[in-house]
C-alpha positions as a printed NumPy array, in Angstrom:
array([[159.521, 228.695, 123.312],
       [159.624, 225.591, 121.116],
       [157.949, 222.353, 122.021],
       [159.308, 219.141, 120.406],
       [157.61 , 215.743, 120.362],
       [159.5  , 212.737, 119.055],
       [157.772, 209.593, 117.712],
       [158.627, 206.45 , 115.766],
       [160.871, 204.664, 118.156],
       [160.559, 200.939, 118.929],
       [162.156, 197.51 , 118.744],
       [163.613, 196.389, 115.509],
       [165.881, 193.514, 114.387],
       [169.406, 194.131, 113.266],
       [169.432, 195.183, 109.619],
       [165.976, 196.702, 109.911],
       [164.74 , 200.256, 109.553],
       [162.927, 202.879, 111.544],
       [161.832, 206.391, 110.806],
       [161.814, 208.925, 113.66 ],
       [159.745, 212.072, 113.54 ],
       [159.973, 215.231, 115.593],
       [157.033, 217.639, 115.513],
       [157.761, 221.201, 116.56 ],
       [155.401, 223.909, 117.683],
       [155.558, 227.254, 119.417],
       [157.868, 229.199, 117.103],
       [158.917, 229.594, 113.468],
       [160.329, 226.163, 112.728],
       [162.28 , 227.196, 109.683],
       [164.486, 229.525, 111.819],
       [166.048, 226.594, 113.641],
       [168.878, 224.241, 112.993],
       [167.447, 220.791, 113.821],
       [169.433, 217.855, 115.145],
       [169.068, 214.351, 116.404],
       [171.081, 213.224, 119.424],
       [171.214, 209.835, 121.176],
       [172.153, 208.648, 124.598],
       [172.741, 205.343, 126.314],
       [172.982, 204.779, 130.09 ],
       [176.262, 206.042, 131.524],
       [177.28 , 207.838, 128.349],
       [177.132, 211.476, 127.178],
       [174.484, 212.462, 124.673],
       [176.032, 212.367, 121.233],
       [175.147, 214.13 , 118.005],
       [173.75 , 211.78 , 115.382],
       [172.748, 214.197, 112.555],
       [171.929, 217.837, 111.993],
       [170.235, 219.753, 109.285],
       [170.305, 223.495, 108.511],
       [167.258, 225.676, 108.387],
       [166.92 , 225.414, 104.622],
       [168.021, 221.767, 104.338],
       [171.036, 222.968, 102.334],
       [173.516, 221.492, 104.833],
       [173.57 , 218.303, 106.728],
       [176.15 , 216.537, 108.841],
       [176.358, 213.131, 110.385],
       [178.292, 211.193, 113.019],
       [180.772, 208.826, 111.344],
       [179.048, 205.861, 112.909],
       [175.776, 206.541, 111.049],
       [177.057, 207.964, 107.724],
       [175.545, 206.023, 104.768],
       [172.831, 204.471, 106.976],
       [170.878, 207.343, 108.423],
       [169.316, 210.305, 106.623],
       [168.058, 213.486, 108.291],
       [165.431, 215.621, 106.512],
       [162.914, 218.268, 107.365],
       [159.546, 219.544, 106.119],
       [159.236, 223.205, 107.061],
       [155.63 , 223.203, 105.955],
       [154.806, 220.453, 108.438],
       [157.205, 221.779, 111.21 ],
       [158.698, 218.336, 111.304],
       [162.203, 216.873, 111.191],
       [162.857, 213.162, 110.35 ],
       [165.524, 210.661, 110.828],
       [165.434, 207.652, 108.527],
       [167.52 , 204.905, 110.007],
       [168.444, 201.94 , 107.835],
       [170.739, 198.915, 108.336],
       [170.302, 199.247, 112.085],
       [172.85 , 197.761, 114.433],
       [172.6  , 196.707, 118.092],
       [174.973, 199.639, 118.892],
       [172.318, 201.995, 117.594],
       [170.226, 201.195, 120.65 ],
       [169.638, 204.457, 122.571],
       [167.143, 207.082, 123.518],
       [166.984, 209.484, 120.554],
       [166.378, 213.155, 121.225],
       [165.346, 215.927, 118.864],
       [167.079, 219.251, 119.358],
       [166.213, 222.714, 117.96 ],
       [168.835, 225.367, 118.107],
       [168.928, 229.085, 117.123],
       [170.039, 231.178, 120.127],
       [168.355, 228.949, 122.695],
       [168.424, 225.196, 122.614],
       [165.34 , 223.107, 123.   ],
       [165.027, 219.347, 123.561],
       [162.271, 216.766, 123.138],
       [161.485, 214.149, 125.675],
       [163.178, 211.384, 123.71 ],
       [162.068, 208.13 , 122.052],
       [163.579, 204.699, 122.64 ],
       [165.156, 202.831, 119.807],
       [166.13 , 199.208, 120.497],
       [167.956, 197.018, 118.033],
       [167.93 , 193.385, 118.999],
       [167.266, 189.944, 117.69 ]])
């Protein structure tokens, strides 16, 4: 079992920045591919960014490339999502995801981008 707890969401103006964190516990963090997803009402959850177990590989949704950066600290059992140049369309609940064989989800953190 893996427990995931997201933090760092909030309200920010367009063009601003936020850094999301996801703290993991319950298993060996470095085994897992970690991802961030987001979801808005009435839409499917979409992949935002993912990072391999050793940080050697990352991938991003086209909509966030060049603005968001995913990283992980295996010593701290934490994955981060640095979000810069935020746009109103980035408003969503952001979820942390851990995947190896089984998939685990956090409870989500709200990000709102509005003036």
